[in-house]
C-alpha positions in Angstrom: -19.4 64.3 -135.5 -21.4 62.5 -138.0 -24.3 60.6 -136.7 -28.1 60.9 -137.3 -30.9 62.9 -136.0 -34.4 61.4 -135.4 -37.1 63.9 -136.5 -40.8 63.9 -136.8 -42.0 63.0 -140.3 -44.3 65.4 -141.8 -47.1 62.8 -142.5 -50.3 63.5 -143.9 -52.1 61.9 -140.9 -51.8 65.1 -139.1 -54.0 67.0 -141.5 -57.0 65.6 -139.9 -55.7 64.7 -136.5 -53.1 66.1 -133.8 -49.6 64.2 -132.9 -49.9 62.2 -129.8 -47.8 59.8 -128.0 -48.2 57.6 -124.5 -45.4 56.3 -122.1 -47.7 53.2 -121.3 -48.8 50.3 -122.9 -52.4 50.4 -124.1 -52.4 46.7 -125.7 -55.0 45.6 -123.5 -57.3 48.7 -125.1 -58.8 47.2 -128.4 -57.8 49.4 -131.4 -55.4 51.9 -129.4 -52.3 53.1 -130.6 -49.7 54.2 -128.6 -48.5 57.1 -130.9 -49.6 58.2 -134.5 -46.0 59.2 -135.0 -43.7 58.0 -137.7 -39.6 58.8 -137.6 -37.7 60.6 -140.0 -34.0 59.8 -139.3 -31.8 62.3 -140.9 -28.3 62.1 -141.5 -26.6 65.1 -139.5 -23.1 66.6 -138.8 -23.5 67.9 -135.1 -20.7 70.4 -134.7 -18.8 70.4 -131.7 -19.3 73.4 -129.5 -16.0 75.6 -129.3 -17.2 78.6 -127.6 -19.6 78.3 -125.3 -19.9 82.1 -124.3 -21.2 82.5 -127.9 -24.3 81.0 -127.0 -27.1 83.1 -125.6 -30.3 81.7 -124.2 -32.6 84.4 -125.7 -31.0 84.2 -129.2 -30.2 80.3 -129.9 -32.5 78.6 -127.3 -30.2 77.7 -125.4 -26.6 78.8 -123.0 -23.8 77.0 -121.2 -22.8 77.5 -117.8 -19.7 76.9 -116.0 -20.4 76.4 -112.4 -18.7 74.2 -109.4 -21.6 71.4 -108.7 -21.4 69.8 -105.2 -24.0 66.9 -105.5 -22.0 63.6 -104.9 -23.5 61.2 -107.4 -23.2 58.2 -104.6 -25.7 60.4 -102.5 -28.3 60.2 -105.7 -29.0 56.4 -104.7 -28.5 56.7 -101.1 -29.9 60.1 -99.9 -32.4 60.6 -102.6 -35.2 63.4 -101.0 -32.0 65.2 -99.3 -30.4 65.5 -102.8 -33.9 66.6 -104.5 -33.5 69.6 -102.2 -29.9 70.5 -101.8 -29.6 70.1 -105.7 -32.6 72.1 -106.9 -31.7 74.9 -104.3 -27.8 74.9 -105.9 -29.2 75.1 -109.3 -31.7 77.9 -108.3 -28.7 79.6 -106.6 -26.8 79.4 -110.0 -29.5 80.7 -112.4 -30.2 83.2 -110.1 -26.8 84.7 -110.2 -26.4 84.5 -114.4 -30.0 85.3 -115.1 -30.6 88.9 -112.9 -34.1 89.2 -114.6 -36.0 86.3 -112.9 -37.5 87.6 -109.7 -38.1 84.0 -108.4 -36.9 80.4 -109.6 -39.2 77.2 -108.8 -37.7 73.6 -109.7 -40.1 71.2 -109.6 -38.9 68.1 -111.7 -35.2 66.0 -110.7 -34.8 63.3 -113.4 -31.4 61.2 -112.7 -30.6 58.9 -115.8 -27.8 56.4 -114.9 -25.8 53.9 -116.7 -27.1 50.6 -117.9 -27.9 48.1 -115.3 -28.3 51.1 -112.5 -31.0 53.7 -111.6 -33.2 56.5 -113.0 -34.7 58.5 -110.3 -37.1 60.8 -110.6 -38.5 63.5 -108.4 -41.2 65.8 -108.5 -42.4 68.8 -106.4 -46.3 68.9 -105.9 -48.0 70.4 -102.7 -49.0 67.0 -101.6 -46.1 64.8 -101.8 -43.0 64.2 -103.7 -43.1 61.6 -106.4 -40.0 59.1 -106.7 -39.5 56.6 -109.2 -36.5 54.2 -109.8 -36.2 52.6 -112.9 -33.4 51.0 -115.2 -31.9 52.0 -118.5 -32.3 49.0 -120.7 -28.7 48.2 -121.9 -30.4 47.6 -125.6 -30.8 51.5 -126.0 -31.7 52.3 -128.7 -33.3 49.4 -130.2 -36.2 49.3 -127.4 -38.5 52.2 -127.3 -38.5 54.9 -125.0 -42.0 54.1 -123.5 -42.8 53.1 -119.9 -42.1 50.3 -118.3 -41.7 48.9 -114.8 -38.0 48.8 -114.6 -36.5 51.6 -116.5 -36.8 55.0 -118.6 -35.0 56.0 -121.9 -33.6 58.8 -122.7 -35.3 60.6 -126.2 -33.5 60.7 -129.0 -36.2 62.1 -131.0 -36.2 66.2 -131.4 -38.3 67.8 -129.3 -38.8 70.6 -126.5 -40.7 69.5 -123.3 -43.3 71.7 -123.2 -45.7 73.9 -125.2 -46.8 77.4 -124.4 -49.8 75.6 -123.2 -47.8 72.8 -122.1 -45.9 74.7 -119.7 -49.3 75.6 -117.8 -50.7 72.2 -117.7 -47.5 71.0 -116.5 -47.6 73.9 -113.6 -50.9 72.8 -112.6 -50.1 69.3 -112.3 -47.0 70.0 -110.3 -48.0 72.9 -108.0 -52.2 72.3 -107.6 -54.2 75.0 -106.4 -51.6 77.7 -107.1 -53.0 79.2 -110.3 -53.6 82.5 -109.2 -50.2 83.0 -108.6 -49.0 82.5 -112.0 -52.0 83.9 -113.7 -50.9 87.0 -115.8 -47.3 86.8 -114.6 -44.7 85.9 -117.6 -42.4 83.1 -117.0 -40.2 80.7 -119.0 -40.0 77.0 -118.2 -36.2 76.0 -118.3 -34.1 72.7 -117.9 -30.8 72.9 -116.8 -29.0 69.4 -117.7 -25.4 67.9 -117.3 -23.6 64.7 -116.6 -24.1 63.2 -113.4 -20.1 61.7 -113.8 -18.0 63.3 -116.5 -16.5 64.2 -118.8 -18.7 61.9 -121.1 -18.9 61.4 -124.6 -21.7 58.6 -125.3 -24.9 59.8 -126.3 -24.3 63.4 -125.8 -27.3 65.7 -126.1 -27.3 67.7 -129.1 -29.4 71.3 -129.4 -31.0 73.4 -132.4 -29.9 76.5 -133.2 -33.1 78.1 -132.6 -32.3 80.5 -135.2 -32.1 78.0 -137.8 -35.8 76.9 -137.3 -38.7 77.7 -139.3 -40.9 78.4 -136.6 -44.2 78.5 -138.8 -43.3 75.3 -140.6 -41.0 73.2 -138.5 -43.1 72.7 -135.2 -45.6 70.0 -134.6 -47.6 69.9 -131.0 -47.7 66.9 -129.2 -50.3 65.3 -126.9 -48.1 64.0 -124.4 -50.2 61.4 -122.7 -48.6 60.1 -119.2 -50.1 58.2 -116.4 -50.8 61.0 -114.3 -51.1 64.1 -116.7 -52.0 64.7 -120.7 -49.4 67.2 -121.3 -48.2 69.0 -124.7 -44.8 69.8 -126.3 -43.5 70.5 -129.1 -41.7 68.3 -131.9 -39.7 69.2 -134.5 -39.8 68.2 -138.6 -36.4 68.1 -140.7 -35.1 71.3 -142.3 -32.1 71.3 -144.2 -31.1 74.7 -142.8 -31.2 73.0 -139.2 -27.6 73.5 -137.5 -27.1 70.9 -134.3 -24.2 71.3 -132.0 -23.0 69.4 -128.8 -20.8 70.0 -125.7 -17.5 67.6 -126.6 -16.4 65.8 -123.5 -18.8 67.7 -121.3 -18.2 67.8 -117.6 -20.2 67.9 -114.6 -19.4 71.4 -114.3 -20.9 72.5 -117.6 -24.2 73.1 -117.4 -26.9 73.1 -120.2 -29.6 75.6 -120.0 -32.5 75.8 -122.2 -36.0 77.4 -122.3 -38.6 75.0 -123.5 -41.5 77.3 -123.7 -42.6 80.9 -122.1 -45.7 82.1 -121.1 -46.3 84.3 -124.2 -44.7 81.9 -126.4 -42.2 84.7 -128.1 -39.2 84.0 -126.5 -36.1 81.6 -128.4 -36.8 78.2 -127.3 -34.5 75.0 -127.2 -35.0 71.7 -129.0 -32.8 68.9 -128.4 -32.1 65.2 -128.6 -30.0 62.4 -127.5 -27.6 61.5 -130.6 -25.5 58.3 -131.1 -21.9 59.3 -131.0 -19.9 57.0 -133.4 -16.4 58.1 -132.0 -17.6 57.4 -128.2 -15.1 56.1 -126.0 -16.0 56.4 -122.3 -18.2 54.6 -120.2 -22.2 54.8 -120.7 -23.8 58.1 -120.2 -25.1 59.2 -116.6 -26.8 62.4 -116.4 -29.0 64.7 -114.2 -31.8 67.2 -115.0 -33.7 70.0 -113.3 -36.7 71.4 -114.7 -37.8 75.1 -113.5 -40.1 77.8 -114.1 -38.6 81.2 -113.9 -40.8 84.4 -113.5 -39.6 87.3 -114.8 
């Protein structure tokens, strides 16, 4: 597939200030900016994955699992809280089956991105309450930005990983308040499990960069991810001609993309990814469901 990947430009501004972005408007604050990012759009051949078994989480930063999923797409909109718990437990069980090294796996976020003119749901786990947000995707994506809007949220077309090493700790403190002593000195991974809500789909597939092709000293940029309820930290990707990108062609609902965003010691392979335009897409607008988890060794 011939397309483009949106990287973070290697701007000289990062010599004097840290990269940052917000997901809410700041127009009411004089002199404030939503971000200091500059996009670097690069033409890219994104290869279709031919052998799913080839990809290893600890080598490439992602892997592919095939498992029968029992989530009814209609229930996502009509039985929100039941869906949240049942799907979390189902994904946790699948990961335990395939990754025996994990002693405990806890889901903390469920995001459903639906087709244009449908709904976007987000569920988060905290000690206090579940956070459920309903939004619509704009049919003009990607012409509009991804920033926060009352009605909708957009997928991310910028090459990134959801959490840096420090960002993983910040997220756990936010989603599991008062439980710092549990993960103190423990070894853990921050994982995502992504799949289509309905499928197969070929619209705006999720592309993943082979971690073995990334120069971790030169290609990564820490970014302050400023949200309405949290200041987190993720990692963005600068262009390198050595990068190799892949996607799961005609991904079905039982094809799970599993990738590691970060780990507690900053020493394991990580997934970097972006939604990319497929010029050969023939199906309807993509609908997807994603779970974020922490997996303890």
